[in-house]
LUMVEX-74639 format. One record per residue (C-alpha): x negated, y, z negated; residue in one letter. Coordinates in steps of 0.5 Angstrom, whole numbers, plus 500, padded with zeros to 3 digits. Example, Ala and Ser with C-alpha at 12.3 -4.5 7.8 and 13.67 -1.06 7.14 Angstrom:
BEGIN
475491484A;473498486S;
This chain:
BEGIN
284305298M;285304291P;293302291L;295307285C;291313290F;293311296A;301311293A;298317289L;296320295Q;303318298G;306322294A;303327294M;305328302A;313326301R;315334302P;320335297S;328337299P;328345300P;332349295R;338353295L;339358289T;345361288I;346366282L;353368281H;358372276T;365372276N;370375270D;365381270T;370387269H;367393269S;363391265R;357397268I;354398260D;351393256P;357391251F;357396244P;353394238M;359394235D;358386231G;362383236G;359376239R;357379245M;353386244Q;347389246G;348384253L;350385259G;350391263G;348391271V;342395269A;338389266R;342385272R;339387277K;332386274A;333379272M;336378280I;330381283D;325376279R;329371282I;328372289R;321374288N;320367285E;324364290N;325363296E;331362298F;337366294V;344367295L;348371291T;355370289L;362373286D;368370284S;373375282G;375380277D;370386279V;375391276F;378394270Q;377393263G;373399262T;374407264P;369406270Y;374403273Y;380408271N;376414273L;374411280Y;378405281E;374401283G;368405286K;362404281V;363397281E;361395288V;357401289E;353396283A;355390288M;351393293N;345395289R;343388286M;345385293G;351381293Y;353377299E;361375297F;366376292C;373373292A;380377291I;380377283G;387379280N;385384277H;382387283E;389390286F;391393279D;391400282T;394398288G;392395296V;391402298D;386404293S;382396293L;382398301A;379404299A;372401294A;372394300M;371400305K;365401301L;362394300S;355392304Q;359384302F;363380305Q;370379301W;373373301L;381369300S;383363304S;390363300N;392371301L;395374308D;392380308C;394382316S;400387315A;397390309S;390396309S;386390306L;385386314A;379390315P;376387309Y;378381308V;376376311K;379368309P;372363309W;365365312A;358362314I;351364311K;345361314E;339361308V;333358311G;335350312P;342351309F;348354313R;353356308V;359355308G;364359304L;371360302F;375363296S;383361293L;386367287I;391365282C;399365283P;399373285L;407372281Q;406374274G;400377274M;401382279V;406387280N;410386285P;409393288T;402393287M;400387292H;405391298E;403387303G;399381301V;402373302V;400369297Y;399361301L;399356298D;392354296P;391346297V;393346304E;388353305S;383350302A;382344306R;385348312A;377353310A;373346309V;376342316S;374350320A;366349315L;365342316R;367343324A;361349324E;356345322G;355348315C;352343310N;353345304A;361348301I;362353296V;368355293C;369362290L;375360285S;379365281H;385360280V;383358272G;378351269Y;382347263G;387343267A;391344260E;391350260R;397349265F;404347267A;402340271D;404343277D;398348279Y;391347281L;386349276S;379348279D;378341276D;384339280K;380341288V;376335288P;382330288A;385335294L;380337298V;375333301E;368335304G;368342297V;361340294D;361347289L;367350286I;364357282L;370359278G;374364274G;380368271H;380364266T;373366262H;370361261T;362358259F;361352262I;354351261D;353344265E;356343270L;363339271D;362334275T;369331278R;369325283P;372328290R;376326295K;372322301G;367320298G;363325294G;362328287V;364337287S;361340281S;365346278I;360352275S;363358271Q;360363266Q;365366262G;367374262W;364381262G;357380266G;353376259V;351370263R;348371271L;350363273G;344360276R;346354280I;340349284S;342346290L;338341294E;339339301L;338331302K;339325306P;346322302S;347330301G;348336296I;345334289A;346341284A;343343277S;344348273Q;339354269S;345360267P;341366264E;343371258I;343377261V;340382256G;337376250A;330379248A;
């Protein structure tokens, strides 16, 4: 057998690494309809009907898909003012979201109102650094979760920005803010102990250390402080990250960071490959409503 043909035959026989497609949004802010045609830079973009069609297409094209949101689903249009999150939750149910972080704007009409919307959710709400046990949110919020998707055993946890200065204390009564670094380390430790081979953080703390005080935990500080996080899907600062921001992480390896603006104008799309050396990530976001 010629050497070149033998090499080609060997390459064809070698299976490609398993791939998980993660679809993600953040800070959609009650944008059920596309942005109005008012001359703004996002006019005509977005809308949950278009997003659903895009998600359905990607699911049909890929074997392993996981759909996530990083918080601030609520507040921003009259849909929230009138229905206090129920419309947004129903839209997410129909789009097939599986996990969602709690953002600060989820508290804008209070804990009991948020609990009423959460009760309708067919997806799981996460927050690792909120203690909700003394509130009406307790039945609906978990600190972390595990999702089996093909060969991927995905561990998910979530962080939120400090409530002080962001949320009126009367609106989060019974909910206690916890240290985010300690909470993240505890969640990752628990998830690794459960045999997870990919760890995803749904973050609503914000991106860009230069925006915040030195002692503030932004997404780009997490890798240096928390071991074992493969992917950070951010929110809060409405940042459009076109290329994955890859940072060295404590204990070795890298963490990849993404955030997709706000208003549902972009659907983040991450491909994770499961390799013997660990998780490899790549990104190809799609504009919702582009011609």
